[in-house]
C-alpha positions in Angstrom: 74.3 114.7 80.4 77.8 113.7 81.4 78.6 110.0 81.2 81.6 108.4 83.0 83.6 105.7 81.2 83.7 103.6 84.4 85.2 100.6 82.7 88.4 102.5 81.5 88.8 104.3 84.8 88.5 101.2 86.9 91.0 99.4 84.7 93.4 102.2 85.4 92.7 102.0 89.1 92.8 98.2 89.6 94.7 96.4 86.9 98.3 97.3 87.9 101.2 95.4 89.4 102.6 96.0 92.8 105.3 98.3 91.5 102.7 100.4 89.6 99.8 100.4 92.1 99.5 103.7 94.0 96.2 105.0 95.3 97.8 108.4 95.8 97.9 108.8 92.0 94.2 108.2 91.5 92.5 111.2 89.9 89.6 113.1 91.4 87.3 111.8 88.7 88.4 108.2 89.5 87.7 108.7 93.2 84.3 110.1 92.3 83.6 107.0 90.2 84.5 104.8 93.1 82.2 106.7 95.4 79.4 106.6 92.8 79.8 102.8 92.5 80.1 102.6 96.2 76.7 104.0 96.5 75.5 101.4 94.2 76.9 98.7 96.4 75.2 99.9 99.6 73.2 97.0 101.0 70.1 97.0 103.2 68.0 94.3 104.9 64.3 93.7 104.8 63.0 90.8 106.7 65.3 87.8 106.3 66.9 89.0 103.0 69.6 91.4 101.8 68.8 94.0 99.1 70.9 96.1 96.8 69.2 99.1 95.1 65.8 97.5 96.0 66.6 94.2 94.4 67.3 90.9 96.3 71.0 90.3 96.9 72.3 86.8 97.5 75.4 86.9 99.7 78.0 84.5 98.2 81.3 85.2 100.0 84.7 83.8 99.7 87.0 83.6 102.7 90.3 85.4 102.5 91.2 86.4 106.1 94.9 86.8 105.4 94.7 89.1 102.4 96.4 92.2 103.7 99.5 90.5 105.0 100.1 87.7 102.5 98.9 88.6 99.0 100.8 90.6 96.4 98.7 93.1 94.5 99.3 91.3 91.3 98.0 88.0 92.9 95.1 89.9 94.3 94.0 91.0 90.8 94.2 87.4 89.5 92.3 86.1 92.5 89.5 88.7 92.2 89.2 88.2 88.5 88.7 84.5 89.0 86.1 84.8 91.9 84.2 87.5 90.1 83.9 85.3 87.0 82.6 82.5 89.2 79.8 84.7 90.5 81.0 85.5 94.0 79.4 88.7 95.5 81.5 89.3 98.6 85.0 88.7 100.1 85.6 88.2 103.8 88.9 89.8 105.1 90.5 90.5 108.4 91.7 94.1 108.7 94.5 93.2 111.1 96.9 90.3 110.7 95.3 86.8 110.9 96.8 84.9 113.9 96.9 81.6 112.1 97.8 82.8 108.6 100.4 81.0 106.6 103.9 82.4 106.4 104.4 85.4 104.2 107.4 87.0 102.4 105.8 90.4 102.2 107.0 91.5 105.7 104.2 94.0 106.1 102.2 94.3 109.4 99.6 96.8 110.7 101.8 97.9 113.6 105.5 97.8 114.7 106.3 94.9 117.0 108.1 95.0 120.3 109.5 91.6 121.2 110.9 90.1 124.4 111.9 86.5 124.0 108.9 84.5 122.7 106.5 87.3 123.7 105.6 89.9 121.1 103.2 92.9 121.1 102.1 95.4 118.6 102.5 99.0 119.4 98.9 99.9 118.7 99.6 103.6 119.1 101.7 103.6 115.9 99.7 102.4 112.9 101.8 101.4 109.8 100.3 103.8 107.3 101.9 101.8 104.4 100.0 98.7 105.5 96.6 100.5 105.7 97.2 102.4 102.5 97.8 99.0 100.8 94.8 97.5 102.4 92.7 100.4 101.1 94.0 99.6 97.6 93.0 96.0 97.9 89.5 96.9 99.2 89.0 99.3 96.3 89.9 96.4 94.0 87.2 94.2 95.6 84.6 96.8 94.9 85.9 97.4 91.4 85.2 93.7 90.8 81.6 94.2 91.8 81.9 92.4 95.1 81.2 93.6 98.6 84.2 93.9 101.0 83.4 92.2 104.4 85.9 93.4 107.0 86.6 92.0 110.4 87.3 94.7 113.0 88.6 92.6 115.9 89.5 89.0 115.6 89.2 87.1 118.8 92.9 86.9 119.5 93.0 90.6 120.0 90.4 90.6 122.7 90.9 89.4 126.3 89.1 86.4 127.6 88.2 84.7 124.3 89.1 81.1 123.5 91.9 82.1 121.1 93.3 84.9 123.3 93.7 82.3 126.0 95.7 80.1 123.6 97.8 82.9 122.2 98.5 85.5 124.9 100.5 87.8 122.6 99.2 90.9 121.0 95.9 91.8 122.8 94.7 95.3 122.0 94.6 97.7 125.0 91.0 98.9 125.5 92.0 102.5 125.0 93.3 101.8 121.5 89.9 100.5 120.3 88.5 103.9 119.6 91.4 105.3 117.6 91.8 102.1 115.6 88.1 101.6 114.8 87.6 105.3 114.0 90.5 105.3 111.6 89.6 102.1 109.7 85.9 102.9 109.4 86.7 106.4 108.1 89.1 104.9 105.7 87.0 102.1 104.3 83.4 103.5 104.5 83.6 104.9 100.9 83.7 101.3 99.7 80.4 100.4 101.4 81.7 97.4 103.4 79.9 95.0 105.7 81.6 94.9 109.1 82.1 91.8 111.2 82.7 93.4 114.6 84.3 90.2 115.8 86.1 87.3 114.2 85.8 83.7 115.4 84.9 84.8 118.9 83.1 83.7 122.0 81.8 85.9 124.8 83.0 84.4 128.0 83.6 87.5 130.2 82.2 90.9 130.6 85.6 92.4 129.6 85.2 90.5 126.3 81.7 91.9 125.7 82.9 95.4 126.6 85.6 95.3 123.9 83.0 94.4 121.2 80.5 96.8 122.6 83.0 99.6 122.3 84.1 98.6 118.8 80.5 98.5 117.6 79.7 101.9 119.2 82.7 103.6 117.6 82.1 102.0 114.2 78.5 103.2 114.0 79.6 106.7 114.8 81.8 106.7 111.7 79.9 104.5 109.4 76.3 104.5 110.4 75.0 103.3 107.1 76.9 100.0 107.0 75.6 96.6 108.0 77.1 94.9 111.1 77.3 91.4 112.4 79.5 89.3 114.7 81.5 86.4 113.3 81.4 83.9 116.1 83.3 80.7 116.8 82.3 77.3 115.5 79.1 75.8 116.7 78.2 78.8 118.9 74.6 79.9 118.6 74.5 82.9 121.0 75.5 86.6 120.9 74.9 88.7 124.0 71.5 90.4 123.7 72.8 93.9 123.9 75.0 93.3 120.9 72.5 91.1 119.0 69.9 93.9 119.1 72.3 96.3 117.4 73.4 93.9 114.6 71.8 93.8 111.2 72.0 90.1 110.7 73.2 86.9 112.4 76.4 85.1 111.4 77.3 81.6 112.7 79.8 79.0 111.6 79.1 75.3 111.4 82.9 75.1 111.2 85.3 72.2 110.8 84.6 69.9 113.8 83.5 66.6 112.4 81.0 66.0 115.2 79.4 69.4 114.8 78.5 69.4 111.1 74.8 69.2 111.9 74.9 72.7 113.3 74.8 73.9 109.7 71.0 73.3 110.1 70.4 73.1 113.8 71.5 76.7 114.6 69.4 78.5 112.0 66.4 76.2 112.7 66.6 77.1 116.4 67.0 80.8 115.7 63.9 80.9 113.5 62.0 78.8 116.0 62.9 81.5 118.6 61.5 84.2 116.4 64.6 85.7 114.9 63.5 87.7 111.8 66.7 89.1 110.4 69.0 87.6 107.7 71.1 84.6 108.8 74.4 83.6 107.2 76.6 80.5 107.8 79.8 82.6 107.4 82.1 79.6 107.9 81.0 76.2 106.8 83.7 73.6 106.5 86.3 74.7 104.1 87.0 72.6 101.1 90.1 70.3 101.7 90.6 71.5 105.3 91.2 68.7 107.7 88.9 67.7 110.5 89.7 69.9 113.5 91.4 68.6 116.6 94.1 66.8 114.6 91.7 64.1 113.3 92.8 62.5 110.1 90.7 63.3 107.0 89.6 66.3 104.9 86.3 67.8 103.8 85.7 67.4 100.1 83.4 69.3 97.7 80.4 67.1 98.6 80.8 67.8 102.3 80.9 71.5 101.5 77.8 71.2 99.5 76.0 69.4 102.3 76.9 72.1 104.8 75.9 74.9 102.5 72.6 73.5 101.3 71.7 72.4 104.8 72.2 76.0 106.0 70.4 77.7 103.2 67.3 75.5 103.4 67.1 75.7 107.2 66.6 79.4 107.7 70.1 80.8 106.7 68.8 81.7 103.2 70.2 85.1 102.8 73.5 83.6 101.5 76.4 81.4 102.2 80.2 81.6 102.6 82.7 79.4 100.8 86.3 78.7 102.0 89.2 76.9 100.4 92.1 75.5 102.6 95.0 77.5 101.2 93.1 80.6 100.3 91.9 81.8 103.7 95.5 81.6 105.0 97.0 82.3 101.6 99.5 79.5 101.7 102.6 79.1 99.6 104.3 75.8 99.1 107.1 75.2 101.7 105.9 78.1 103.9 105.0 77.8 107.5 101.5 77.0 108.8 100.5 76.9 112.4 99.1 73.3 112.5 99.7 73.0 116.2 97.8 76.2 117.0 94.1 77.0 116.7 92.1 73.8 116.2 94.9 71.6 114.9 94.5 71.7 111.1 96.6 69.7 108.6 98.7 71.5 106.0 96.9 73.7 103.4 97.3 73.5 99.7 99.3 76.1 97.8 96.9 79.0 97.0 97.4 78.5 93.3 95.8 75.0 93.6 93.3 75.9 96.3 91.9 78.7 94.1 90.8 76.2 91.5 89.0 73.7 93.8 85.9 72.8 91.9 83.7 73.1 95.1 83.7 76.8 94.6 81.7 76.3 91.4 79.3 74.0 93.3 78.5 76.9 95.7 78.3 79.4 92.9 75.7 77.0 91.4 73.8 77.0 94.7 73.6 80.8 94.3 72.3 80.4 90.7 69.6 78.0 91.8 68.5 80.1 94.7 68.3 83.2 92.6 66.4 81.4 89.8 63.9 79.5 91.9 63.8 81.4 95.2 64.6 85.0 94.4 62.7 86.2 97.5 64.2 83.7 99.9 63.1 80.3 101.2 61.3 79.5 104.5 62.5 76.4 106.3 59.9 73.6 106.7 60.4 71.5 109.8 58.6 68.4 108.5 60.7 65.3 108.4 61.0 63.1 105.3 62.3 59.5 105.5 62.6 60.0 109.3 65.8 61.8 108.6 66.6 65.3 109.8 69.5 65.8 107.4 67.0 66.0 104.6 66.3 69.7 104.6 63.2 71.4 103.2 62.2 75.0 102.3 59.3 76.6 100.6 58.9 79.9 98.8 56.8 82.8 100.0 53.7 81.7 98.0 54.1 78.1 99.3 53.8 76.8 95.8 57.4 75.7 95.3 59.5 73.4 97.6 63.2 72.6 97.6 64.3 69.4 99.2 68.0 68.8 99.8 68.8 65.0 99.7 72.3 64.3 101.0 72.1 60.7 99.8 69.8 59.3 97.1 66.7 57.5 98.2 63.0 57.1 97.3 60.9 59.9 98.9 57.4 59.8 100.3 56.0 63.3 100.1 52.8 62.4 102.1 54.1 64.3 105.2 54.1 67.4 103.1 50.6 66.6 101.7 52.1 66.6 98.2 50.7 64.1 95.7 51.1 63.3 92.0 47.8 65.0 91.3 48.7 68.4 92.8 52.4 68.6 92.0 55.3 68.1 89.6 58.9 67.5 90.4 62.4 67.7 88.9 65.8 66.9 90.3 69.0 68.9 90.3 72.0 66.6 90.4 74.5 68.8 92.4 77.6 66.7 91.5 76.9 66.8 87.7 75.0 70.2 87.8 72.3 68.7 85.7 68.5 69.1 85.9 65.7 66.8 84.7 62.1 65.8 85.5 61.3 63.3 88.2 58.2 61.1 88.1 55.9 59.9 90.8 55.7 56.1 91.1 52.4 56.3 92.9 50.3 59.0 94.5 52.9 60.2 97.0 56.2 58.5 96.2 58.9 60.1 93.9 61.0 57.8 91.8 64.6 57.7 92.8 66.7 59.9 90.5 69.9 58.9 88.8 72.0 61.1 91.1 75.0 59.2 92.5 75.7 61.8 95.2 73.6 64.6 96.7 70.7 66.4 94.9 68.0 69.1 95.3 64.5 68.1 94.3 62.2 71.0 93.3 58.5 70.4 93.7 56.0 72.8 92.1 52.4 72.8 93.4 49.9 72.9 90.5 47.3 75.6 90.4 48.5 77.2 93.6 
């Protein structure tokens, strides 16, 4: 029986600098290894969960929208090494250039530009093959690091009628160019078993808008029928047109970066489950760590804010996974380079990517994945019962209803009587999310749990005895 040395071949394929990296030199054997591994990365859905090779797969994605225009291949290897080591399982990227990316010295774009004064337009009939070849190398490296590439087909600024297209009138894709573009990129990338976001940060205000995404989804499914598809939609939006939703494999939403809308982390998935939605749900854009509050408000989200958005999502019906973002990684920012703070939703300056990559909040969200895989490997069903008269305290239960998880944003004494849980039928322990420590938690009477020593947020695990 022939055995491939996949480790050595993948090192040859992926651990090279910009000057050395050339996919055209990859041997036939190496390509077959990539295709073999690609088959191993093919995801499926069953009920509310993702599966990989018949085993539950927790979607833990990092946000790197600006990868293909802003990142050198040497930087890309360092970034992927680091995220793989942390436990990430997916990377979200925009195939085309990100409209609000930070400035880049690479000077590589997917299409040539025609410019007249302040107005510019891609010539979508002339794809830059160097750009797409390079993007393919980067996607291959994602897969070689045992992570799933998640690729946006059409960010909202390329589509007429959307909120961002109305802010940035440049560069909308002609409808007739959708088919050749989507055909080419799905044929190119399908060997890496990606997930596709048909849209990026979009709304659906007009029939023309819907028609663009309808066409993109139709063409993509012709060329990569086995892939999973979703729509990445704008912050706090909870609806996708029914004709698209019925063809998608899971639902993505974003609680986003608006300070007043942070509760949508749990209100959106709760409402979807109440309406009977039975496919996986992902919060694909919670607040990014160290991004400022949108609409030019002063202040930034810290690691605790990101934890609250993430845990509130996962324990409210969006339990198939979660996305993390760092302000400086998604736009791939370099110190003293431009950033469009007056565009989009009015964000303050990002951190340099070298600093943003090491924000500790990413480890918090990797820890979330560890906890969910350990204690809720088959997912967690949201429980709508209120504790402490506070809807921000989120509760889920496993499939056997013998284990509960309670997310506590701020420490307090809990009465579990609304859940019919007592000291005689249950035991509890606390997970301090700030310190990443676990220890038993006692009852003070028949239904009240003692307050833990957590100084920030925590998850309380309650096991039902004899269930």
